[in-house]
N, C-alpha and C positions, 0 to 999 in steps of 0.2 A: 505494500506500505506496512511499516512496523509500528506497533503500539508500544508506548513507553509507560513507566510507572506513573508519570504525571497525567496520563490519559485516563486513569481510573476515575469513574464518575462522569465521564463524557459520553455523548451519544455518537455512534459511528454509523455509516451506511455500508451495507454489504451488498455484493453482487455475486450471484451463483456462477461458478465456473463449470461445474459438472451437473448432470441431471439431478443428482442428489442435492447439491447446493441450491439449484434453481427451485426445486420443490420446497425446500425449507424456507427460502425467501418468499415464495408464493404463499405458503401456509402461515408464516409468522411475521412477515413484513421485512422491509429492508433496513429499518432503523433499529439499532440495538444499543443497550447500555453496557459500557465496559465496567464489569463488577470487580475483577481481579486480574492483575497482570503478573505472570511469571516470566522467566527468561525465554522459555520456548512455547508457552501457551497463554491464551487469554480466555477468561470466563466472561461470557456475554449473557444478557437477559433481554428477551424481546420487549419492545415498547408496550405492547398490548397483551392482555390476557387472551391467549389464542386457542387454548384447548381445555376441555372439561374433564375432570377426574373427580370421582366421589361427589358428584353433584355441584362442584364449585369450579369456576374458571381460574386458570393459572397461567403465569408467564412461562414461556419456554426458556430453558437454560441450556447453554451450549459452550463447550470448549472448542476453540480453534487454535491451530498452530500459529504462532506469532510470525507474520511476514511470509510464510511459505505454505499456507493451508491449501490442500489439493481441491477442496470443494468451494471455498469462498475467497473473494478478493475484497479487501477493504478499500473502498473508493473515496471515502471522505471521513474526516475526524472532526468532531465538535459541530455536528450539523443540527 
């Protein structure tokens, strides 16, 4: 599934395809916010603050390839 510019600000559901992707979904959840959309990549932010750095909890940020990422599959948009 491909993300469009109009999907920025929407929540999506990810599914891990590889062990790496499955681990990230397990660690940070399957619901992510679309922060920025480029032609070939999408910047995502986890729904919850899932890791601690410097004594504070933070959201995970992640770039994925738009429509063809080897680690993640987009299974739902605007969830």
